[in-house]
C-alpha positions as CSV (number, residue, x, y, z in Angstrom):
1,M,196.9,-120.6,-76.9
2,W,196.1,-117.0,-75.9
3,D,199.4,-116.3,-75.3
4,H,200.7,-117.3,-78.2
5,I,197.9,-115.1,-79.8
6,F,198.8,-112.2,-77.6
7,L,202.7,-112.4,-78.8
8,T,202.2,-112.7,-82.5
9,L,199.5,-109.7,-82.6
10,L,202.1,-107.6,-80.2
11,G,205.1,-108.8,-82.5
12,A,203.1,-107.7,-85.6
13,I,202.1,-104.6,-84.0
14,L,206.3,-103.5,-82.8
15,S,207.0,-104.6,-86.7
16,S,205.0,-102.0,-87.7
17,V,205.5,-99.3,-85.9
18,L,209.7,-99.9,-86.0
19,T,209.1,-100.1,-90.0
20,L,207.0,-97.1,-89.8
21,A,209.7,-95.4,-87.8
22,L,212.6,-96.6,-90.5
23,A,210.4,-95.0,-93.4
24,A,209.9,-91.6,-91.1
25,T,213.6,-91.4,-90.8
26,I,214.7,-91.9,-94.1
27,F,211.9,-89.8,-95.3
28,T,213.0,-86.7,-93.1
29,R,216.6,-87.3,-93.6
30,Y,217.1,-88.5,-97.2
31,L,213.8,-87.9,-99.2
32,E,212.5,-84.5,-97.9
33,K,216.0,-82.7,-98.4
34,K,216.3,-84.1,-101.8
35,I,212.7,-82.7,-102.7
36,R,213.2,-79.2,-101.2
37,R,216.4,-79.0,-103.4
38,E,214.2,-80.4,-106.6
39,V,211.3,-77.9,-105.4
40,D,214.0,-74.8,-104.6
41,D,215.4,-75.6,-108.2
42,R,212.5,-75.5,-110.0
43,M,211.3,-72.0,-108.1
44,D,214.9,-70.6,-108.9
45,D,214.1,-71.6,-112.6
46,A,210.8,-69.9,-112.5
47,I,211.6,-67.1,-111.0
48,E,214.3,-66.4,-113.8
49,R,212.1,-67.0,-116.3
50,L,209.6,-64.4,-114.7
51,R,212.2,-62.5,-114.5
52,E,213.4,-62.3,-117.9
53,V,209.6,-61.9,-118.8
54,L,209.1,-58.6,-117.2
55,D,212.0,-57.3,-118.4
56,E,211.1,-57.9,-122.0
57,E,207.9,-56.4,-121.1
58,A,209.2,-53.4,-119.4
59,E,211.2,-52.7,-122.2
60,K,208.6,-52.7,-124.3
61,A,206.4,-50.1,-122.1
62,G,209.1,-48.2,-122.0
63,D,209.5,-47.7,-125.4
64,I,205.7,-47.2,-125.8
65,I,205.6,-44.7,-122.9
66,G,208.5,-42.7,-125.1
67,A,207.3,-42.9,-128.0
68,K,204.1,-41.3,-126.6
69,V,205.5,-38.8,-124.5
70,R,207.9,-37.4,-127.6
71,Q,204.5,-37.2,-129.9
72,G,202.8,-35.5,-127.1
73,V,205.9,-33.2,-127.0
74,L,205.9,-32.7,-130.4
75,D,201.8,-32.0,-130.4
76,G,201.8,-29.4,-127.8
77,V,204.6,-27.5,-129.9
78,A,203.4,-28.0,-133.3
79,S,199.8,-26.5,-131.3
80,I,201.4,-23.1,-130.7
81,P,200.5,-20.3,-132.9
82,S,204.5,-19.3,-133.4
83,A,203.8,-16.4,-135.5
84,E,200.7,-14.9,-133.5
85,V,202.4,-15.4,-130.3
86,L,205.5,-13.7,-131.3
87,Q,204.2,-10.5,-133.1
88,G,201.9,-9.9,-129.9
89,T,204.8,-10.7,-127.6
90,T,206.7,-8.1,-130.0
91,Q,204.0,-5.6,-129.8
92,V,203.5,-5.7,-126.1
93,L,207.2,-5.3,-125.5
94,H,207.6,-2.5,-127.7
95,E,204.8,-0.4,-125.7
96,T,206.3,-1.3,-122.5
97,T,209.6,-0.4,-123.1
98,Q,208.3,3.2,-124.6
99,S,206.4,3.5,-121.4
100,V,209.4,2.7,-118.9
101,V,211.6,5.0,-121.0
102,R,209.2,7.5,-120.5
103,T,209.1,7.1,-117.1
104,G,212.5,7.2,-116.5
105,V,213.4,10.1,-118.3
106,G,210.6,11.8,-116.3
107,L,212.3,10.6,-113.1
108,V,215.8,12.2,-114.7
109,E,214.4,15.4,-115.7
110,A,212.5,16.1,-112.4
111,G,215.5,15.1,-110.1
112,L,217.6,17.5,-112.3
113,N,215.3,20.3,-112.4
114,S,214.8,20.2,-108.7
115,F,218.9,19.7,-108.4
116,L,219.5,22.5,-110.5
117,G,216.5,24.9,-109.5
118,T,214.6,24.8,-112.9
119,K,210.8,25.0,-113.3
120,P,209.9,21.2,-115.5
121,R,209.0,22.5,-118.7
122,K,205.1,21.5,-120.3
123,R,204.7,19.1,-122.9
């Protein structure tokens, strides 16, 4: 009688082990591949949607930054006191030019005087 119970339990255990092995084989060969494909497809879709959203946001940010830079340049140019700067610059250039001309004439005169042997005239 114990032999009969032992064989019945052994048969049940072997049946369970074989069923689990068959289920694991089916899962790894078919279901796992199908699940992986589905996950990969969904990931690709999510990545594509994320890329589109990021491109749109980057365009918006580029437009905003471009407008701010443009406005900053316009404000900077507008803040230059152009008439005053030009007047001051013109006056400084005029004085500098006169000074350079005087110096150049003095050098040429001194060179000619030494070459010709004449004495420099007094101013």
